[in-house]
Wavefront OBJ file of the C-alpha trace (Angstrom):
o trace
v -17.451 77.138 -34.130
v -19.007 78.619 -31.018
v -17.337 78.915 -27.652
v -18.811 76.757 -24.877
v -18.835 77.697 -21.225
v -16.690 75.459 -18.988
v -19.854 74.800 -16.947
v -21.309 72.705 -19.760
v -20.327 69.045 -19.528
v -20.534 66.798 -22.574
v -21.366 63.142 -22.881
v -22.100 60.661 -25.606
v -25.521 59.084 -25.861
v -25.215 55.727 -27.597
v -22.774 56.621 -30.366
v -24.602 59.790 -31.351
v -23.163 63.268 -31.327
v -21.913 64.706 -28.072
v -24.670 66.477 -26.209
v -24.504 68.774 -23.219
v -25.500 67.286 -19.889
v -28.286 68.841 -17.967
v -27.352 70.345 -14.629
v -29.536 67.803 -12.850
v -27.751 64.910 -14.497
v -24.375 66.350 -13.529
v -25.510 66.838 -9.924
v -26.740 63.233 -9.706
v -23.410 61.963 -10.966
v -21.485 64.049 -8.412
v -23.536 62.566 -5.556
v -22.560 59.017 -6.504
v -19.158 58.221 -4.991
v -16.725 56.461 -7.261
v -15.226 53.147 -6.213
v -11.905 54.835 -5.437
v -13.516 57.524 -3.291
v -15.503 55.082 -1.167
v -12.469 53.789 0.718
v -11.166 57.236 1.635
v -13.910 58.285 4.027
v -13.260 58.870 7.696
v -16.686 57.652 8.764
v -15.499 54.074 9.266
v -12.893 55.051 11.849
v -13.945 54.673 15.439
v -12.923 57.158 18.069
v -10.400 55.884 20.588
v -11.549 55.047 24.089
v -8.714 57.064 25.605
v -7.230 60.360 24.439
v -3.745 60.661 22.969
v -2.848 62.864 25.912
v -3.813 60.290 28.558
v -2.373 57.406 26.578
v 0.977 59.153 26.162
v 1.250 59.713 29.935
v 0.473 56.040 30.565
v 3.065 55.032 27.986
v 5.777 57.107 29.690
v 4.793 55.654 33.078
v 5.213 52.151 31.642
v 8.826 52.933 30.650
v 10.559 53.621 33.955
v 13.972 54.083 32.286
v 12.556 56.741 29.958
v 11.136 56.293 26.485
v 11.950 57.562 23.027
v 9.087 58.797 20.856
v 9.430 55.660 18.682
v 9.006 53.450 21.763
v 5.956 55.461 22.780
v 4.378 55.093 19.327
v 4.961 51.332 19.472
v 3.486 51.135 22.983
v 0.378 53.092 21.975
v -0.191 50.762 19.037
v 0.294 47.570 21.086
v -1.589 48.493 24.257
v -4.285 50.851 23.013
v -4.526 49.948 19.310
v -3.938 53.615 18.512
v -2.180 54.620 15.324
v -0.932 58.071 16.212
v 0.773 60.481 13.865
v 4.234 61.377 15.202
v 3.551 65.112 15.189
v 0.362 64.589 17.217
v 2.248 62.522 19.794
v 4.947 65.194 19.948
v 2.354 67.904 20.543
v 0.797 65.890 23.386
v 4.199 65.265 24.968
v 5.114 68.956 24.739
v 1.841 69.964 26.396
v 2.667 67.627 29.294
v 6.206 69.025 29.468
v 4.888 72.596 29.682
v 2.451 71.535 32.403
v 5.309 69.985 34.408
v 4.020 66.426 34.068
v 6.908 65.166 31.888
v 10.597 65.877 31.405
v 12.665 65.491 28.256
v 16.296 64.542 28.907
v 18.709 63.113 26.315
v 15.859 62.771 23.803
v 13.964 60.459 26.169
v 10.743 61.238 28.034
v 10.623 60.736 31.821
v 8.215 61.378 34.647
v 9.496 64.293 36.773
v 11.725 63.195 39.615
l 1 2 3 4 5 6 7 8 9 10 11 12 13 14 15 16 17 18 19 20 21 22 23 24 25 26 27 28 29 30 31 32 33 34 35 36 37 38 39 40 41 42 43 44 45 46 47 48 49 50 51 52 53 54 55 56 57 58 59 60 61 62 63 64 65 66 67 68 69 70 71 72 73 74 75 76 77 78 79 80 81 82 83 84 85 86 87 88 89 90 91 92 93 94 95 96 97 98 99 100 101 102 103 104 105 106 107 108 109 110 111 112 113
């Protein structure tokens, strides 16, 4: 029994003995996306018309009594159709806080007074 390199891929050709695939055949197979892989691409997503940064400021302005991050996520989804990851929203809010555009009091976000 001889040792085979892991770079050799085997397939069956119509019930006959297993035969090694040619490198070209393997490359062609790798280019074809499987049915499961087709739905995972990011190419179908469209870019938002407004940035997360601008949208988060508008969301805080819309909540005059202050807003929790959960309320902001809900607002962004309803008004802008944006599904934003919580850590990305938090990063945008912190950038605005450092710039002096927002304040965080009692775990709610406010415009500076």
